[in-house]
GUDO-60654 format. One record per atom (N, C-alpha, C): residue in one letter; chain; atom name; z, x, y. Coordinates in steps of 0.001 Angstrom, whole numbers, plus 500000, padded with zeros to 6 digits. Atoms other than C-alpha are relative to their C-alpha. Example, Ala and Ser with C-alpha at 12.3 -4.5 7.8 and 13.67 -1.06 7.14 Angstrom:
2
PT,nuza,fifi,zalo,c3,c1,c2
PT,A,A,N,500000,500890,498810;
PT,A,A,CA,507800,512300,495500;
PT,A,A,C,500000,500900,501200;
PT,S,A,N,499940,499180,498810;
PT,S,A,CA,507140,513670,498940;
PT,S,A,C,500730,499230,501090;
END
This chain:
106
PT,nuza,fifi,zalo,c3,c1,c2
PT,M,A,N,500000,500819,498814;
PT,M,A,CA,500000,500000,500000;
PT,M,A,C,500000,500871,501262;
PT,H,A,N,499934,499102,498848;
PT,H,A,CA,500767,502890,502359;
PT,H,A,C,498632,500589,500325;
PT,L,A,N,501328,499441,499800;
PT,L,A,CA,497270,504384,501883;
PT,L,A,C,499086,498988,500695;
PT,Y,A,N,500816,501045,499382;
PT,Y,A,CA,495615,501079,502774;
PT,Y,A,C,500347,499876,501480;
PT,S,A,N,499541,500126,498628;
PT,S,A,CA,497674,500891,505948;
PT,S,A,C,499445,501126,500871;
PT,A,A,N,500527,498858,499246;
PT,A,A,CA,496621,504376,507082;
PT,A,A,C,498489,499883,500179;
PT,S,A,N,501455,500169,499907;
PT,S,A,CA,492941,503665,506304;
PT,S,A,C,499652,498910,500998;
PT,H,A,N,500238,501112,499089;
PT,H,A,CA,493096,500397,508182;
PT,H,A,C,500179,500444,501453;
PT,K,A,N,499753,499502,498640;
PT,K,A,CA,494586,502094,511266;
PT,K,A,C,498874,500914,500458;
PT,M,A,N,501082,499078,499655;
PT,M,A,CA,491871,504778,511175;
PT,M,A,C,498726,499235,500348;
PT,I,A,N,501189,500814,499731;
PT,I,A,CA,489103,502163,511036;
PT,I,A,C,500128,499296,501357;
PT,V,A,N,499770,500691,498732;
PT,V,A,CA,490616,500200,513927;
PT,V,A,C,499870,500978,501166;
PT,L,A,N,500084,499005,498936;
PT,L,A,CA,490994,503343,516048;
PT,L,A,C,498558,500472,500216;
PT,T,A,N,501403,499599,499891;
PT,T,A,CA,487393,504392,515311;
PT,T,A,C,499200,498921,500716;
PT,C,A,N,500706,501107,499345;
PT,C,A,CA,486111,500949,516328;
PT,C,A,C,500342,499938,501489;
PT,L,A,N,499590,500005,498598;
PT,L,A,CA,488122,501057,519553;
PT,L,A,C,499352,501151,500775;
PT,A,A,N,500637,498860,499345;
PT,A,A,CA,486760,504518,520365;
PT,A,A,C,498514,499730,500245;
PT,L,A,N,501418,500334,499836;
PT,L,A,CA,483184,503312,519808;
PT,L,A,C,499790,498979,501106;
PT,L,A,N,500099,500986,498925;
PT,L,A,CA,483736,500308,522065;
PT,L,A,C,500217,500645,501359;
PT,L,A,N,499745,499301,498746;
PT,L,A,CA,485164,502543,524762;
PT,L,A,C,498775,500789,500433;
PT,C,A,N,501217,499239,499694;
PT,C,A,CA,482092,504778,524565;
PT,C,A,C,498877,499075,500460;
PT,A,A,N,501062,500944,499645;
PT,A,A,CA,479773,501767,524745;
PT,A,A,C,500186,499470,501413;
PT,F,A,N,499754,500567,498680;
PT,F,A,CA,481432,500403,527871;
PT,F,A,C,499963,501044,501115;
PT,T,A,N,500023,498963,498967;
PT,T,A,CA,481432,503743,529693;
PT,T,A,C,498728,500828,499966;
PT,S,A,N,501218,499212,500184;
PT,S,A,CA,477891,504842,528822;
PT,S,A,C,499232,500249,501286;
PT,G,A,N,500714,499779,498748;
PT,G,A,CA,476470,504401,532341;
PT,G,A,C,498607,499412,500034;
PT,V,A,N,501322,500635,499971;
PT,V,A,CA,473249,502656,531305;
PT,V,A,C,500072,498736,500826;
PT,I,A,N,499741,501161,499162;
PT,I,A,CA,474568,499424,532721;
PT,I,A,C,501397,500195,500556;
PT,S,A,N,498726,499701,499381;
PT,S,A,CA,477346,499987,535198;
PT,S,A,C,500519,498803,500784;
PT,H,A,N,499357,501046,499221;
PT,H,A,CA,479782,497425,536585;
PT,H,A,C,500943,500643,501022;
PT,D,A,N,499074,499280,499139;
PT,D,A,CA,481765,500079,538458;
PT,D,A,C,499257,500497,501227;
PT,R,A,N,500706,499628,498773;
PT,R,A,CA,480663,500425,542073;
PT,R,A,C,500177,501477,500358;
PT,K,A,N,499779,498587,499696;
PT,K,A,CA,482093,503978,542228;
PT,K,A,C,498898,500878,499408;
PT,H,A,N,500979,499179,500699;
PT,H,A,CA,479353,505232,539879;
PT,H,A,C,498566,499526,500213;
PT,T,A,N,501340,500532,499791;
PT,T,A,CA,476313,503562,541410;
PT,T,A,C,499008,501059,500463;
PT,N,A,N,500920,498929,499624;
PT,N,A,CA,474831,506923,542429;
PT,N,A,C,499718,500939,498843;
PT,C,A,N,500213,499161,501166;
PT,C,A,CA,474597,508255,538881;
PT,C,A,C,499562,499165,498815;
PT,C,A,N,500452,500612,501248;
PT,C,A,CA,472607,507240,535829;
PT,C,A,C,500013,501087,498938;
PT,K,A,N,499928,499019,501080;
PT,K,A,CA,473378,509041,532589;
PT,K,A,C,498900,499800,498974;
PT,A,A,N,501117,500307,500897;
PT,A,A,CA,470486,507388,530732;
PT,A,A,C,499125,498968,500691;
PT,V,A,N,500913,500986,499423;
PT,V,A,CA,467464,505241,531540;
PT,V,A,C,499575,498991,498942;
PT,Q,A,N,500447,501068,500884;
PT,Q,A,CA,466081,502046,530067;
PT,Q,A,C,498699,499431,500541;
PT,K,A,N,501222,500635,499526;
PT,K,A,CA,462984,499891,530340;
PT,K,A,C,500347,499014,501114;
PT,L,A,N,499794,500955,498920;
PT,L,A,CA,462507,497458,533201;
PT,L,A,C,500741,498765,499508;
PT,P,A,N,499334,501232,500400;
PT,P,A,CA,464843,494458,533122;
PT,P,A,C,499022,498824,500047;
PT,D,A,N,500811,501210,500040;
PT,D,A,CA,463400,491026,532438;
PT,D,A,C,499694,499531,501421;
PT,P,A,N,500358,500454,498648;
PT,P,A,CA,461495,489682,535487;
PT,P,A,C,500838,498815,500495;
PT,S,A,N,499191,501142,499576;
PT,S,A,CA,463763,486600,535499;
PT,S,A,C,501350,500428,500591;
PT,I,A,N,498738,499500,499442;
PT,I,A,CA,466771,488783,536426;
PT,I,A,C,499807,500214,501498;
PT,Q,A,N,500114,499916,498550;
PT,Q,A,CA,467352,488512,540161;
PT,Q,A,C,500590,501322,500494;
PT,I,A,N,499591,498688,499482;
PT,I,A,CA,467486,491980,541704;
PT,I,A,C,500362,499843,501476;
PT,K,A,N,499601,500087,498596;
PT,K,A,CA,469395,492321,544968;
PT,K,A,C,499888,501332,500739;
PT,S,A,N,500168,498716,499327;
PT,S,A,CA,469050,496059,545629;
PT,S,A,C,499322,500997,499066;
PT,C,A,N,500744,498976,500733;
PT,C,A,CA,467109,499125,544572;
PT,C,A,C,500273,501345,500651;
PT,K,A,N,499782,498629,499504;
PT,K,A,CA,467838,502865,544897;
PT,K,A,C,499233,500975,499129;
PT,R,A,N,500583,498880,500743;
PT,R,A,CA,466021,506027,543884;
PT,R,A,C,501084,501071,499913;
PT,L,A,N,498916,499040,500202;
PT,L,A,CA,468526,508441,542364;
PT,L,A,C,499453,501309,499425;
PT,P,A,N,500463,498706,500501;
PT,P,A,CA,467895,512170,541878;
PT,P,A,C,500804,500457,498787;
PT,A,A,N,499271,499377,501107;
PT,A,A,CA,468861,514185,538822;
PT,A,A,C,500998,500981,500602;
PT,K,A,N,498971,499082,499506;
PT,K,A,CA,472109,516050,539407;
PT,K,A,C,501120,500070,498975;
PT,G,A,N,498954,499843,501012;
PT,G,A,CA,474544,517472,536882;
PT,G,A,C,499656,499216,498746;
PT,K,A,N,500233,500831,501182;
PT,K,A,CA,474858,514962,534036;
PT,K,A,C,499172,498752,500318;
PT,C,A,N,500764,501171,499577;
PT,C,A,CA,472932,512345,536034;
PT,C,A,C,498501,500283,499881;
PT,V,A,N,501448,499865,500146;
PT,V,A,CA,469247,511774,535280;
PT,V,A,C,499302,499327,501168;
PT,E,A,N,500798,500649,498967;
PT,E,A,CA,466520,510872,537744;
PT,E,A,C,499720,498568,499573;
PT,A,A,N,500189,501405,500343;
PT,A,A,CA,466223,507096,537895;
PT,A,A,C,499753,499159,501243;
PT,V,A,N,500050,501049,498989;
PT,V,A,CA,465388,504035,539920;
PT,V,A,C,501033,498982,499549;
PT,A,A,N,498900,500884,500379;
PT,A,A,CA,468504,501872,539937;
PT,A,A,C,499841,498639,500666;
PT,F,A,N,500023,501377,499520;
PT,F,A,CA,468221,498106,540259;
PT,F,A,C,501400,499431,499811;
PT,T,A,N,498735,500713,500130;
PT,T,A,CA,471366,496065,540923;
PT,T,A,C,499694,498516,500089;
PT,D,A,N,500281,501442,499997;
PT,D,A,CA,471285,492376,540035;
PT,D,A,C,501085,499240,500759;
PT,T,A,N,499063,500828,499244;
PT,T,A,CA,473154,489482,541626;
PT,T,A,C,501385,499936,499362;
PT,S,A,N,498690,499915,500661;
PT,S,A,CA,475984,489973,539084;
PT,S,A,C,500592,501396,500106;
PT,D,A,N,499577,498611,499786;
PT,D,A,CA,476395,493612,540245;
PT,D,A,C,499823,500883,498773;
PT,R,A,N,500347,499122,501121;
PT,R,A,CA,474980,495027,536999;
PT,R,A,C,498923,500961,500480;
PT,M,A,N,500973,498994,499602;
PT,M,A,CA,473074,498247,537505;
PT,M,A,C,499120,500358,498812;
PT,Y,A,N,500982,499649,501014;
PT,Y,A,CA,469905,498964,535519;
PT,Y,A,C,499350,501308,500419;
PT,C,A,N,500565,498684,499715;
PT,C,A,CA,468829,502616,535418;
PT,C,A,C,498626,500088,499331;
PT,I,A,N,501365,500057,500498;
PT,I,A,CA,465045,502707,535070;
PT,I,A,C,499339,501372,500116;
PT,N,A,N,500782,498768,499978;
PT,N,A,CA,462856,505672,534181;
PT,N,A,C,498996,499910,501149;
PT,P,A,N,500924,500059,498860;
PT,P,A,CA,460912,506498,537377;
PT,P,A,C,498528,500013,499591;
PT,K,A,N,501384,499975,500486;
PT,K,A,CA,457770,506933,535248;
PT,K,A,C,499687,498787,499116;
PT,A,A,N,500198,501181,500848;
PT,A,A,CA,458147,503557,533502;
PT,A,A,C,498749,499229,500433;
PT,P,A,N,501166,500813,499661;
PT,P,A,CA,454964,501490,533283;
PT,P,A,C,500453,498743,500754;
PT,Q,A,N,499761,501214,499215;
PT,Q,A,CA,454875,498597,535746;
PT,Q,A,C,501123,500143,501033;
PT,L,A,N,498914,499845,499032;
PT,L,A,CA,457711,500074,537862;
PT,L,A,C,499485,499829,501425;
PT,N,A,N,500523,500114,498634;
PT,N,A,CA,455561,500442,540985;
PT,N,A,C,499647,498563,500344;
PT,K,A,N,500327,501401,499776;
PT,K,A,CA,454340,496869,540583;
PT,K,A,C,501275,499209,500298;
PT,R,A,N,498723,500706,499788;
PT,R,A,CA,457953,495637,540331;
PT,R,A,C,500609,500362,501349;
PT,I,A,N,499483,499573,498697;
PT,I,A,CA,458980,497702,543374;
PT,I,A,C,499233,499320,501127;
PT,N,A,N,500803,500680,498978;
PT,N,A,CA,456087,496205,545371;
PT,N,A,C,500365,498525,500102;
PT,I,A,N,499571,501402,499978;
PT,I,A,CA,457160,492688,544369;
PT,I,A,C,501339,499879,500732;
PT,L,A,N,498704,500000,499305;
PT,L,A,CA,460709,493496,545499;
PT,L,A,C,499811,500211,501500;
PT,K,A,N,500271,499719,498587;
PT,K,A,CA,459335,494889,548774;
PT,K,A,C,499515,498734,500706;
PT,E,A,N,500481,501270,499435;
PT,E,A,CA,457515,491580,549379;
PT,E,A,C,501147,499016,500202;
PT,M,A,N,498819,500865,499889;
PT,M,A,CA,460891,489865,548906;
PT,M,A,C,501007,500551,501004;
PT,G,A,N,499117,499393,499018;
PT,G,A,CA,462460,492161,551534;
PT,G,A,C,501003,500982,499424;
PT,I,A,N,499090,499040,500646;
PT,I,A,CA,464170,494513,549066;
PT,I,A,C,499259,501327,499862;
PT,T,A,N,500658,498697,500097;
PT,T,A,CA,463244,498172,549533;
PT,T,A,C,500883,500964,499219;
PT,C,A,N,499275,498986,500760;
PT,C,A,CA,464206,501086,547307;
PT,C,A,C,500454,501101,500949;
PT,K,A,N,499422,498995,499093;
PT,K,A,CA,466522,503346,549262;
PT,K,A,C,500222,501315,499257;
PT,V,A,N,499649,498680,500511;
PT,V,A,CA,467028,507048,548771;
PT,V,A,C,501394,500300,500557;
PT,P,A,N,498643,499781,499487;
PT,P,A,CA,470792,507714,548966;
PT,P,A,C,500121,501316,500754;
PT,T,A,N,499741,498785,499242;
PT,T,A,CA,472008,510231,551515;
PT,T,A,C,501029,500838,499257;
PT,K,A,N,499023,499117,500657;
PT,K,A,CA,474000,513242,550355;
PT,K,A,C,501376,499723,500558;
PT,S,A,N,498627,500269,499543;
PT,S,A,CA,477738,512640,550446;
PT,S,A,C,500883,501184,499778;
END
């Protein structure tokens, strides 16, 4: 019975560690403090997602070059700057009055 208990605790701790890693990955960020850094990029979000802002982020340290879209729920999507259809999506946003900003150095 003691062995089962130790194995069970190890499995639970491993699952918790994996969840922690998933929530802190940086691909989709809910933390406004980290909106100037993308650690990975993804494909363009679904066109039905309402984007409220756009930034071009440079590569620096562990951060990769990306175009970051923020939706109306404050989720950040880090997009590969060479992604197909990105320029078309940026132009559509521009027509809606949303321009992609280049952040100033802080």
